[in-house]
N, C-alpha and C positions, 0 to 999 in steps of 0.2 A: 177423531183427531184428523183423519185424512180429509174429512169434509170441510174442516176449518182452514186447512192449508191453502186451498185454491182461493178462498175468500181473502185471506191475508195477502196472498200474492197479488190479487186484483186491486186491493186497497193500498198496497205499498207505494205506488207512484203518488197517490193522493196524499198519503201521510208524509212522504218525503217532501212533496211540493209545499204542503202546509208548514212543515218544519222550516224549510228554507225561507219561505215567505215571512214566517214569524221573526226569524233572526234578521232578515232584511228590514222589515218594518221597525223592529226594535232599534236597528242601527240608524234608520232615518229619524226616529223619535229622539234618540240621543243627540243626533246632529242638530235637530231643531232646538232642543233644550240648550245645547252648547251655544248656538247662535244667539238665542234670546239672552242667555247669561252674559255673553260677551258684550252685547249692546246695552242691557239694562243693569247688569251687575246683580241680577236676581236669579235664583234657581227656581225651576218650574218642573211640574210633573206633566208629562204628555200622555194623553189617553186617546181613545177612539178606535182601537184595534177592532176589526181588521180594516176599517175604511180610512177615514180622515185622521190626520195627526192634529190633535187639538190641545192647546196649552192655555188654560185660564190663568190670568195674572191680575192681581190687585195692586194698584198704585204704580203706574208707569211714569218714569221721569228720565228722559233721554236728552242730552245736550251735546251739541257739536260746535266747535269753534270758540274763539275767545274775542279777538278784536271785532270780527263779524261772527255772529252766533245764531244758532237756531235751537230752541228748546221745545220739546214736545212732552206734555203731561196728560195723563188720563187717570180717572178714578178706578176704572175696571176695564179689562181687555180680555178678548179671546182671540188668540193668534193660532192660525192653522195652516196646513199645507196638505197636498195630496201625497200619497206614498211615492209616486213617481213624478212629483212636481219639480224636483231638481232646482231648488233655490227660489221658487215663487211662493211667497207668503201672503196670506190674506187674513185681515184682522178686523174686528169691530171694537171700537173704543168708546166708552161712555164718559161723559163729563170731560171732554177733550179740550186742551188749550195749546196753542202754538204761539210762541214768542220769537220773532225774528228781529235782529238788531244789526246795524252796521256801525261800528264804533267811529265816533267823530263826525257822523252825518245825522244830525238830530231828526230830520224828516224821514230817514230810512229806518223806520221802526213800525212794527206791525204786530198786533195781537189778534188772534182768531180764537173764539170760543164756540163750542157747539155741544149740545146735549148728547149727540151720537155722531160718530164718524166711521165710515167704512173705508178701508184702505187695502191696497195690494202693493207688494214690494218684491222686486226681483233684483238681487244683488250678486256681484262677483267681487272684483277688486274695486268696483265703483257702483253707483246706482244705475242699473240698466233700465229700470222703470219704477217710478213711484206714482201711484194714483190714489187720490183721496176725494171723497164725496161726503158732504154734509147737507142734509135736507134743510136745516135751519141753523144759521150761524150768525155771529155778531163780530164785526170787524172794528177794531179801534186803531186809529192812526192819527198822528199829529196834523195830518193834512186836513182833517175835518174836526169841527168842534164837538160833534156828537157821534156816537157809534153808528155804524152802517149795518143794516140788516141784510143778510144774503140768503136767498132761497136757492136750493139746488146748486150749491157752490161746489165746483170741481177744480181740482189742482192736479196737474200732471207734470212730471219732470223726469228727464233722463240726462245723465252725464255723458258727454262725448269728449273725454279728456284728450288734450293735445299738449304734450310736454314741450313743444318747441320754445326754446328760450328767446326772450326779447321779441316775440311776435304776438300781436293782438289777434287771437283766433277764437273760434267758437269752442266753448268748454261745456256748454249745457244747452238743452232745449226744454221749454216748458209751455204749458197752456193753462190759462186761468179763464174760467167761464162761470156764469151764474146770473141770477136776477138780483138786483141790488136796489134797496130802498134807502135813499139818501135823506139826510135830516131836512133838506129844503123841500120836502114833500114831492120828491121826484122818484119815480120808478123807472128803471132801465135795465137792459140786458147787455152784458159785455162778453165778448169772445176775444181773447188776447193770445195769439201765437207769439211766443217769446224766445229769443235767442240771447244767451249770455256769453259775452266775449271777455277775455282777459289774457294776460301773459302767462298764466299758470292755471292748472286744473283747480276745481272748486275747493279742493282740500286746503289750498292757500287762498282763502277768500280775500285776504288783504290785497292781492294782486288786482282784483276787480276795483277796489277803491282807488288804487294808484293810476290805473290806465284803462280800465275796462268799460263796458257799456252793456245796457240792456236794450235790445232792439226788438221792436214789434213790427212784424211784417204781415199785413192783411188783417189788422184789427178791425172789429166791427162793433158798432153801437146800435142797439135796436130798442124799441119799446118791448115791454114784457109779452105782448101778444105776437111778437115776431116782426112787426113793421119796421123796415130799415130806416135808420136815421143818418148814419155816416160810416164811411170807411176811411182808414188812415194807416199810415206807416209812421213810426216815431222811434226816436233814440233817446235814451235816458243815460246821462253821464254825471258822475260826481264831480263837483267843482272844488277849487282850493278853499272856498269859504264854507264848505259843507253843504251847499245847496245842490240840488239835483237838477241840472239843466235839461231842457227839452229842445228837440229839433225834429223836423219831419214835415209831412204834408197830409192834409185832410180834405176830403171831398164830401159834399152833402147836397141833397135836393132841398133841404130845409134850413137855410142859413140863419133865419131869425130864431128858430127853435134851438139851434145849436149855440148861438150867441147867448141866449138866455141860460143855457145849461153851463157853459164855460165861464162867461164873464159876468153873469148875474144881470143881464139886460132884462128889460121888461118882457115878460112872457107874452107872446102873441095869443089873442083869443082863438084865432083860426089862421093857419098858414097852409097854402096849397103848394104842392111840389112844383119845383121848376123843371122845365123840359130838359135843360142841360144843367148839371150840378155846378154849384159854386165851389171853388177851390181855395184853400187857405194854407199858408205856411204856419207850422206850429213852432212857437218860440216861448221864451220865458223859462220858468222853473216849474217843477211839479207842484209846488205850493201856490204858484201864481201863473198858470198857463195863459198864453196869448194866442189868438188866431188872427193872422194878418192876411187880408184878402189878396189873392193873386189876380191881377187884371186879366180880363178876358170875357168873352161873351158868355152869358148864362142862359139866354133864351127867354128870360122873364117868366112871369106866371100867366096862366090862362085860367082865371077864376071859374070855378064850377066845371072845368073841363079836365084838369089834372087832379089826381087823388089828393086828399088832405094829408098833411104831415101828422105824425103820431103825437098824441097828447100824453106827455110824460107825467102829468099830475096824478097823484093818488086820489 
């Protein structure tokens, strides 16, 4: 008996530590289950002790907003977190579908479907960070007659709520990037750093419809092999007729290729880059964009001396 006592004394700190950790892990698991139930209205069982917190879930259906709304659906999901993750959730969703609508603006509608989506979310009183990635996705929007295929589609967003009344200020930041295959037999890569401004935080999305804007600063258009085509700054604002007006400026070394992409002009067989980029004012609407040349020297082309422009054809 005396020989057992020293062993028990030696193991006591370990036993106490494991007991404390178990109750801590169980508390974190209950917290994850409560957060999922609050968002989805579904109860889940959390497993994974002693490592990750893991919550499998069949049939996800989450909606936010009314006049302007976002709905996320998935056939099966696995949502998890680290025991010391403190609000950072990571999930994998199968047969995912995202529907975004802005009431009263017919062109402000978007549906994204993907066989599998990986996502991470950090939340407090608002979205601190939401990141989503889909290797193969399909995008449907009234702006295009046919669906758009997107490879390696990434969407990142974080809210930066500013409750200042009657002031148009930044309320969120986002980034959209990926390789897109358009119905017009065009492949291109987009990187869009986005700022959303409105008179109220995004919880009141109707405030954006009344006086807000989506601003893109440092947008990039490339071929899928990474060859640069254009850089631009743009602003998107809802108009009284429901159209989404465009304004901004674009610069490109390849104006004929860009005109073929935007206005449907005849696609050049081969275009060589200009020494100095051509600059354009962006105007029109999201459904019918316009590029208006800004007068100024472009440097002209030096055939066979400057690199060729990217060929966007599939």
